[in-house]
BAFI-3210 file (N, C-alpha, C; in Angstrom, 3 decimals, decimal comma, padded with zeros to 6 digits):
// residues 199
n [1|2|3|4|5|6|7|8|9|10|11|12|13|14|15|16|17|18|19|20|21|22|23|24|25|26|27|28|29|30|31|32|33|34|35|36|37|38|39|40|41|42|43|44|45|46|47|48|49|50|51|52|53|54|55|56|57|58|59|60|61|62|63|64|65|66|67|68|69|70|71|72|73|74|75|76|77|78|79|80|81|82|83|84|85|86|87|88|89|90|91|92|93|94|95|96|97|98|99|100|101|102|103|104|105|106|107|108|109|110|111|112|113|114|115|116|117|118|119|120|121|122|123|124|125|126|127|128|129|130|131|132|133|134|135|136|137|138|139|140|141|142|143|144|145|146|147|148|149|150|151|152|153|154|155|156|157|158|159|160|161|162|163|164|165|166|167|168|169|170|171|172|173|174|175|176|177|178|179|180|181|182|183|184|185|186|187|188|189|190|191|192|193|194|195|196|197|198|199]
n.u [-018,419|-015,922|-014,481|-015,774|-014,146|-011,736|-011,960|-012,112|-009,737|-007,745|-008,930|-008,287|-005,698|-004,970|-006,432|-004,922|-002,575|-003,462|-004,245|-002,018|-000,389|-001,877|-001,507|000,735|000,759|-000,443|-000,389|001,659|002,775|001,279|003,232|005,378|004,693|004,341|006,884|009,513|011,774|013,730|016,255|013,998|012,365|009,969|007,229|004,915|002,222|002,258|002,561|-000,019|-001,694|-000,619|-001,489|-004,317|-005,171|-004,022|-005,540|-008,593|-008,207|-007,672|-009,178|-011,598|-011,905|-010,662|-012,509|-015,009|-015,953|-016,129|-014,947|-015,027|-017,420|-019,987|-018,448|-015,900|-012,828|-009,956|-007,418|-005,148|-005,569|-005,621|-004,947|-003,634|-002,295|001,215|004,018|004,535|002,165|000,915|001,877|002,387|001,092|-000,424|-000,409|-002,901|-004,469|-005,609|-004,646|-007,395|-008,757|-007,136|-007,026|-009,833|-010,776|-008,615|-010,057|-012,408|-012,230|-011,398|-014,032|-015,284|-013,284|-013,824|-016,469|-015,889|-014,712|-016,587|-018,613|-017,973|-017,030|-014,013|-013,114|-013,397|-013,234|-011,507|-010,081|-007,181|-006,645|-004,613|-002,092|-000,104|-001,771|-001,784|-001,377|-003,292|-005,433|-006,895|-007,503|-009,745|-008,282|-005,783|-005,198|-006,286|-004,193|-002,149|-002,330|-002,269|000,287|001,450|000,514|001,489|003,833|004,273|003,395|005,715|008,035|006,610|007,167|009,669|010,395|009,139|010,180|012,657|012,127|010,787|011,194|009,773|008,152|006,939|004,649|001,427|-000,850|-000,558|000,139|003,194|005,289|008,103|011,159|011,762|012,975|015,015|015,602|018,807|019,031|018,345|020,523|023,126|022,094|022,441|024,728|026,298|025,650|026,524|029,480|029,608|029,049|031,328|033,320|032,697|032,893|035,521|036,521]
n.v [016,938|016,470|016,616|014,218|012,335|012,859|012,131|009,080|008,200|008,766|006,850|004,364|004,184|003,821|001,942|000,026|000,013|-000,951|-003,379|-004,653|-004,889|-006,290|-008,628|-009,741|-011,272|-013,584|-017,225|-017,825|-018,795|-018,669|-017,807|-017,095|-014,412|-012,711|-012,179|-010,730|-008,635|-007,245|-004,982|-003,024|-004,471|-004,409|-006,300|-008,206|-009,102|-006,977|-004,614|-004,352|-004,087|-001,447|000,132|-000,088|000,998|003,890|004,070|004,484|006,285|008,480|008,987|008,379|009,845|012,151|014,051|014,026|011,165|009,016|005,438|003,215|003,886|002,884|001,182|000,151|000,890|-001,308|-002,443|-001,319|001,074|002,776|005,564|004,953|002,995|000,949|002,250|001,795|-000,413|-000,608|-002,137|-004,636|-007,866|-009,568|-012,915|-013,233|-012,083|-012,658|-013,572|-013,302|-011,306|-009,087|-008,584|-008,564|-006,402|-004,392|-004,385|-003,767|-000,464|000,084|-000,181|002,081|004,334|004,512|005,095|007,808|009,054|009,259|010,364|013,417|016,038|016,998|019,133|019,521|020,651|018,702|017,773|016,876|015,140|014,441|015,862|018,912|021,560|024,050|023,197|021,532|021,500|020,015|019,309|016,889|015,647|016,587|014,593|012,184|012,024|011,777|009,320|007,336|008,052|007,101|004,098|003,099|002,940|001,526|-001,069|-001,372|-001,718|-004,488|-005,393|-005,691|-007,295|-009,499|-010,697|-011,524|-013,070|-015,566|-015,446|-014,966|-012,106|-009,221|-007,402|-007,155|-009,811|-011,225|-008,920|-008,584|-006,546|-006,995|-007,799|-010,132|-013,352|-016,338|-018,409|-018,158|-015,928|-014,103|-014,508|-014,312|-011,165|-010,306|-010,388|-008,634|-006,242|-006,566|-006,254|-004,052|-002,508|-002,783|-001,582|001,403|001,536|001,450|003,210]
n.w [-016,048|-016,457|-014,014|-013,172|-014,969|-014,274|-011,579|-012,390|-013,309|-011,076|-009,523|-010,573|-010,669|-007,980|-007,633|-009,264|-007,486|-005,280|-005,975|-007,136|-004,650|-003,091|-004,515|-004,510|-002,008|-002,565|-002,689|-000,509|002,951|005,952|007,419|005,791|005,086|007,078|008,191|008,745|006,788|006,886|008,388|009,691|010,030|007,784|006,359|004,155|005,304|006,709|005,474|003,851|006,055|007,407|004,740|005,016|007,124|006,370|004,359|006,261|007,279|005,906|003,998|005,378|008,519|007,998|006,124|008,185|007,639|009,100|009,463|011,267|013,105|014,106|015,645|017,838|017,044|015,822|017,820|016,900|015,417|017,275|019,392|021,674|020,364|020,373|018,537|015,878|015,347|013,204|011,153|011,286|012,203|014,564|016,045|016,231|014,660|011,348|007,984|006,499|008,125|007,617|004,967|003,989|005,762|004,669|002,002|002,299|003,513|000,861|-000,233|001,155|001,236|-001,566|-001,908|-000,736|-002,642|-004,661|-003,558|-002,585|-003,853|-005,612|-004,769|-002,544|001,413|003,390|007,151|008,302|011,121|012,650|011,831|012,019|013,467|011,584|009,309|008,659|006,716|003,942|000,578|-001,149|-003,551|-003,183|-000,975|-002,352|-003,901|-002,499|-000,965|-003,357|-004,281|-001,477|-001,642|-003,871|-003,422|-001,095|-002,840|-004,634|-002,225|-001,289|-003,840|-003,873|-001,856|-002,177|-004,615|-002,950|-001,775|-002,774|-005,896|-007,316|-009,775|-010,930|-012,004|-012,116|-012,464|-016,086|-015,981|-016,419|-016,616|-016,493|-018,132|-020,822|-020,350|-019,302|-016,225|-016,521|-018,227|-016,581|-014,957|-016,479|-016,833|-014,394|-013,348|-015,291|-014,362|-011,983|-012,400|-014,052|-012,210|-010,431|-012,047|-012,147|-009,571|-009,000|-010,169]
ca.u [-017,957|-014,025|-014,050|-015,801|-013,102|-010,596|-011,836|-012,222|-008,622|-007,018|-009,586|-007,741|-004,278|-005,384|-006,738|-004,197|-001,706|-004,055|-004,383|-000,456|-000,245|-002,613|-001,204|002,019|000,670|-000,626|000,511|002,703|001,982|001,125|004,763|006,053|003,680|004,617|008,206|010,381|012,286|014,847|016,336|013,360|010,711|009,009|006,863|004,409|000,870|001,908|002,263|-001,491|-002,541|-000,438|-002,406|-005,644|-005,239|-004,021|-007,288|-009,510|-007,838|-007,288|-010,682|-012,603|-011,595|-009,817|-013,485|-015,678|-016,930|-015,362|-014,962|-015,390|-018,338|-020,828|-018,159|-014,684|-011,828|-008,753|-006,167|-003,676|-006,094|-006,298|-004,114|-002,668|-001,325|002,428|004,816|004,547|001,619|000,231|002,807|003,077|000,035|-000,116|-000,569|-004,564|-005,033|-005,604|-004,607|-008,665|-009,398|-006,754|-007,078|-011,374|-010,766|-008,742|-011,045|-013,705|-011,983|-011,456|-015,201|-015,534|-012,746|-014,482|-017,812|-015,733|-014,761|-018,228|-019,444|-017,350|-016,054|-012,466|-012,227|-013,990|-011,956|-011,280|-008,708|-006,370|-006,546|-002,819|-001,047|-000,316|-002,664|-001,797|-001,177|-004,305|-006,532|-006,472|-008,746|-010,124|-007,957|-004,268|-005,709|-006,425|-002,800|-001,119|-002,630|-001,958|001,329|002,061|000,072|002,684|005,199|004,316|003,648|007,121|008,324|006,365|007,656|011,065|010,458|008,434|011,549|013,911|011,939|010,956|011,911|008,682|008,293|005,946|003,542|-000,002|-000,932|-000,753|000,790|004,416|006,236|009,254|011,834|011,206|014,259|014,665|016,979|020,346|018,935|018,470|021,872|023,827|022,441|023,012|026,408|026,690|025,359|027,731|030,538|029,271|029,277|032,697|034,190|032,118|033,373|036,887|036,800]
ca.v [015,793|016,638|016,114|012,979|011,530|012,872|010,721|007,896|008,174|008,583|005,233|003,564|003,919|003,485|000,041|-000,778|000,021|-001,983|-004,995|-005,534|-005,267|-007,880|-009,953|-009,909|-011,841|-014,990|-018,507|-017,754|-019,730|-017,348|-017,065|-015,843|-013,283|-012,006|-012,356|-009,136|-008,913|-005,712|-004,464|-002,436|-005,357|-004,881|-007,372|-008,202|-008,729|-005,358|-003,329|-004,278|-003,748|000,018|000,836|-000,092|002,741|005,182|004,782|004,680|008,014|010,125|008,663|008,798|010,432|013,679|014,206|013,608|010,220|007,632|004,051|002,921|004,926|001,970|-000,023|000,553|000,760|-002,236|-001,971|-001,106|001,832|004,118|006,864|004,229|001,912|000,731|002,521|000,473|-001,672|-000,743|-002,199|-006,172|-008,430|-010,249|-014,330|-013,610|-011,308|-013,554|-012,644|-013,001|-010,514|-007,959|-008,412|-008,349|-004,872|-003,758|-004,459|-002,841|000,450|000,556|000,713|003,249|005,225|005,060|006,176|009,251|009,625|009,496|011,191|013,890|016,527|016,820|020,270|019,343|020,272|018,100|018,142|016,076|015,199|014,336|016,907|019,866|022,794|024,939|022,422|020,346|021,874|019,668|019,033|015,611|015,673|016,167|012,958|011,320|011,919|011,889|007,953|006,494|007,803|006,238|002,878|002,753|003,140|-000,072|-001,740|-001,038|-002,296|-005,768|-006,407|-006,539|-008,242|-010,924|-011,062|-012,051|-014,623|-016,671|-015,116|-014,375|-010,787|-008,852|-005,602|-008,020|-011,088|-010,881|-007,737|-008,788|-005,906|-007,184|-008,162|-011,657|-014,121|-017,328|-017,794|-018,343|-014,981|-012,791|-014,209|-012,569|-009,566|-009,404|-010,610|-007,690|-005,350|-006,317|-005,671|-002,347|-001,613|-002,895|-001,080|002,555|002,010|001,442|004,050]
ca.w [-016,649|-016,425|-012,553|-013,170|-015,384|-012,992|-010,515|-012,592|-013,575|-009,912|-008,746|-011,584|-010,632|-006,873|-007,866|-009,895|-006,360|-004,098|-006,415|-007,088|-003,395|-002,286|-005,518|-003,630|-000,662|-003,160|-002,565|000,401|003,825|007,145|008,143|004,947|004,622|008,246|008,156|008,606|005,502|006,349|009,755|010,251|010,209|006,568|005,803|003,523|005,622|007,414|004,325|003,205|007,261|006,956|003,708|005,384|008,269|005,534|003,565|006,123|008,018|005,019|003,507|006,467|009,517|007,343|005,835|008,819|007,648|010,284|009,358|012,695|013,840|015,503|016,314|018,138|015,798|016,099|018,878|016,213|014,999|018,007|019,253|022,238|019,728|020,290|017,650|014,122|015,219|011,928|010,204|011,064|011,978|015,450|015,423|016,234|013,314|010,332|006,523|006,285|008,504|007,275|003,817|004,179|006,131|003,547|000,728|003,027|003,247|-000,634|-000,659|002,273|000,319|-002,947|-001,447|000,074|-003,902|-005,084|-002,746|-002,574|-004,730|-005,448|-004,082|-000,430|001,956|004,897|007,893|008,903|012,417|012,972|011,219|012,834|012,656|010,418|007,485|008,644|005,797|002,425|-000,688|-001,180|-004,331|-002,138|-000,616|-003,366|-004,558|-001,082|-001,083|-004,566|-004,005|-000,474|-001,839|-004,726|-002,482|-000,452|-003,390|-004,166|-001,066|-001,838|-005,071|-003,477|-000,439|-002,625|-005,342|-002,140|-000,841|-003,494|-006,626|-008,146|-010,423|-012,181|-011,665|-011,591|-013,412|-017,088|-016,735|-015,594|-016,983|-016,516|-019,752|-020,960|-019,942|-018,348|-014,996|-017,344|-018,644|-015,535|-014,050|-017,045|-016,656|-012,821|-012,834|-015,844|-013,750|-011,071|-013,246|-014,388|-010,479|-009,862|-012,834|-011,661|-008,454|-009,117|-011,304]
c.u [-016,102|-013,693|-014,713|-014,695|-011,757|-010,541|-011,665|-010,548|-007,852|-007,534|-008,808|-006,521|-004,214|-005,523|-005,506|-002,795|-001,860|-004,055|-003,272|-000,251|-000,767|-002,119|000,457|001,923|-000,122|000,031|001,289|001,958|002,243|002,873|005,426|005,529|003,816|006,147|008,840|011,530|014,087|015,155|015,241|011,795|010,331|008,703|005,579|002,697|000,840|001,959|000,659|-002,250|-002,218|-001,445|-003,732|-006,016|-005,583|-005,068|-008,570|-009,416|-007,980|-008,847|-011,679|-012,857|-011,363|-011,461|-015,092|-016,697|-016,330|-016,011|-015,729|-016,205|-019,374|-020,394|-016,612|-013,727|-010,958|-007,880|-005,229|-004,075|-006,284|-005,094|-003,161|-001,931|-000,086|002,793|004,728|003,384|000,515|001,017|003,435|001,243|000,316|-000,628|-001,766|-004,687|-004,914|-005,595|-005,855|-008,739|-008,727|-007,022|-008,478|-011,400|-009,930|-009,716|-012,546|-013,363|-011,829|-012,846|-015,955|-014,234|-013,497|-015,889|-017,504|-015,515|-015,825|-018,769|-019,545|-016,568|-014,940|-011,450|-012,727|-012,837|-012,213|-009,953|-008,221|-005,844|-004,828|-001,605|-001,196|-001,288|-002,580|-001,271|-002,296|-005,226|-006,081|-007,756|-008,572|-008,814|-006,228|-004,466|-005,524|-004,976|-001,819|-001,433|-002,510|-000,306|002,406|001,736|001,220|003,737|005,260|004,237|005,045|007,908|007,856|007,133|009,327|011,105|009,886|009,359|012,024|013,647|011,594|011,210|010,971|008,862|007,349|004,987|001,890|-000,157|-001,141|-000,260|002,099|005,425|007,583|009,995|011,660|012,848|014,298|015,721|018,033|020,286|019,360|020,183|023,079|023,921|022,358|024,472|026,876|026,608|026,745|029,067|030,486|029,920|030,458|033,390|033,944|032,539|034,815|037,419|037,337]
c.v [015,495|016,593|014,372|011,422|011,685|011,682|009,245|007,638|007,947|007,502|004,628|003,567|003,803|002,476|-000,589|-001,326|-001,343|-003,405|-005,433|-005,800|-006,464|-009,150|-010,920|-010,978|-013,364|-016,096|-018,914|-018,161|-018,371|-017,051|-016,420|-014,330|-012,219|-011,869|-011,162|-009,388|-008,383|-005,400|-004,084|-003,330|-005,384|-005,928|-007,775|-008,367|-007,088|-004,306|-003,027|-003,460|-001,905|000,485|000,740|001,043|003,336|005,293|005,166|006,103|008,830|010,315|009,186|009,622|011,898|014,586|014,125|012,163|008,658|006,311|003,598|003,984|003,886|001,355|000,535|000,050|-000,434|-001,910|-000,816|000,584|003,278|004,804|006,199|003,030|002,294|001,219|001,362|-000,664|-001,382|-001,381|-003,797|-006,152|-009,188|-011,440|-014,345|-013,079|-012,331|-013,147|-012,487|-011,661|-009,176|-007,280|-007,868|-006,542|-004,138|-003,528|-003,527|-001,190|000,916|001,149|001,732|004,388|005,452|005,617|007,499|009,711|010,108|010,699|012,919|014,846|016,934|018,020|020,409|019,217|019,434|018,507|016,449|015,738|015,154|015,049|017,957|021,087|023,251|024,407|021,200|020,196|020,666|019,223|017,083|015,271|015,657|015,082|011,779|010,583|011,227|010,019|007,333|006,530|006,965|004,704|002,569|002,624|001,917|-001,194|-002,515|-002,450|-003,746|-006,220|-006,733|-007,394|-009,916|-011,925|-011,757|-013,289|-015,528|-016,299|-014,507|-012,401|-010,316|-007,653|-006,646|-009,561|-010,520|-009,578|-007,663|-007,373|-005,624|-007,912|-009,851|-012,733|-015,001|-017,391|-017,669|-016,141|-013,938|-013,179|-014,010|-011,472|-009,639|-009,353|-008,998|-006,306|-005,289|-005,818|-004,535|-001,652|-001,141|-001,894|000,470|002,309|001,706|002,325|005,621]
c.w [-016,666|-015,163|-012,318|-014,156|-015,069|-011,944|-010,790|-012,655|-012,580|-009,322|-009,744|-011,207|-009,378|-006,818|-008,279|-008,505|-005,691|-004,741|-006,461|-005,786|-003,171|-003,037|-004,757|-002,541|-001,432|-003,235|-001,550|001,930|004,849|007,475|007,016|004,725|005,951|008,307|007,923|007,810|005,349|008,187|010,534|010,203|009,103|006,782|005,362|003,864|006,680|006,748|004,224|004,623|007,199|005,916|004,030|006,386|007,387|005,369|004,357|007,057|006,910|004,317|003,996|007,425|009,200|006,939|006,974|008,497|008,058|009,595|010,434|013,432|014,496|016,086|016,851|017,068|016,790|016,906|018,404|015,669|016,152|018,496|020,687|021,562|020,180|018,759|016,694|014,498|014,209|010,860|010,326|011,751|013,597|015,049|015,539|015,143|011,902|009,269|006,149|006,733|007,673|005,990|003,563|004,566|005,367|002,218|001,836|003,313|001,767|-000,630|-000,195|000,952|-000,924|-003,009|-001,205|-001,801|-004,214|-004,920|-002,707|-003,785|-004,563|-004,720|-002,688|000,153|003,375|006,067|008,819|010,262|013,074|012,500|011,859|012,001|011,822|009,128|007,312|007,387|004,673|001,682|-000,202|-002,302|-004,028|-001,592|-000,892|-003,694|-003,739|-001,425|-001,935|-004,132|-002,977|-001,035|-003,020|-004,252|-002,065|-001,026|-003,872|-003,564|-001,157|-002,714|-004,889|-003,252|-001,223|-003,470|-004,237|-001,547|-001,542|-005,465|-007,793|-008,338|-010,780|-011,184|-011,107|-012,685|-014,766|-017,742|-015,686|-015,290|-016,400|-017,876|-019,588|-020,631|-019,368|-017,456|-015,339|-017,913|-017,654|-014,908|-014,427|-016,640|-015,072|-012,976|-013,809|-015,299|-012,396|-011,585|-013,450|-012,871|-010,230|-010,709|-012,312|-010,196|-007,915|-010,157|-010,678]
res [m|i|e|s|n|a|k|a|d|l|l|r|y|l|q|d|a|r|d|a|l|l|w|k|l|e|g|l|s|e|y|d|i|r|r|p|f|t|p|t|g|t|n|l|l|g|l|v|k|h|v|t|g|v|e|l|a|y|f|g|d|t|f|g|r|p|y|f|d|a|e|p|p|p|w|w|y|t|e|d|a|d|s|n|a|d|m|w|a|t|a|e|e|s|r|e|q|i|v|g|l|y|r|q|a|w|e|h|s|n|s|t|m|e|t|l|a|l|d|t|i|g|h|v|p|w|w|p|e|e|r|r|e|v|t|l|h|h|v|v|v|r|v|i|g|d|t|h|r|h|a|g|h|a|d|v|l|r|e|l|m|d|g|s|v|g|w|l|p|g|k|e|n|v|a|p|g|d|e|e|w|w|k|e|y|r|n|r|l|e|q|v|a|r|e|a|g|n|g]
***
C-alpha cells in the first residue's frame, strides 16, 4: 500500500510536468515551436523531443524494457546521432510525430512504474561503469526533476515569445494583474536592481 501511494505521488508530479510542457506548444505555428530562443538554440519542440528520449532511455533501456525493440529507433536516438540531435526537430519531423512519440513514451514509462517495484535495480548504459546501477525510485526522481526543469525553460521561452504565462490551464499560478500592473511591477523590480547594483 505504501509503495502504491508513493508511485501514485511520483507519477502525479511527473504527469504535471509533462502536461505543462506540452501546453506551451498550444496555439503556436510550426516556426514558433522550432525557433531557437537562446544562444544555445533552446526551442520548445526540441525540449519535448529531448524529454521523450529521456523517458524512453531511463524507463526503458535502463530496466531491460527497450521501447524500440521490434523496430529501429529514430536517427536521433542512436549512438551515431549528432550532438544535440535530440534538442531540435528537423523540418521533416512533425509536431504530431514528436508529441505522439512523447505520449507513447509516457505509456511505456508508466508501464515500467506499474510493473516494477521502486527498489528494482536497473543499469544506465551511458553512465560510467561504477555508477550505472540505480533503482527505479532514483530514476523516477531524476526524470521528474529533468522534466520540470525543461518545463520551466518552456515557461520562459513562451513568455518571451508571446507573453503567455502560467503552469497549466486553470492553474496559471501567477499573480493576478493586467498589463499595466505587470509593467509597473517589472519597473519596480528594475529600480530595485539598479539601487542594489549601485550600492
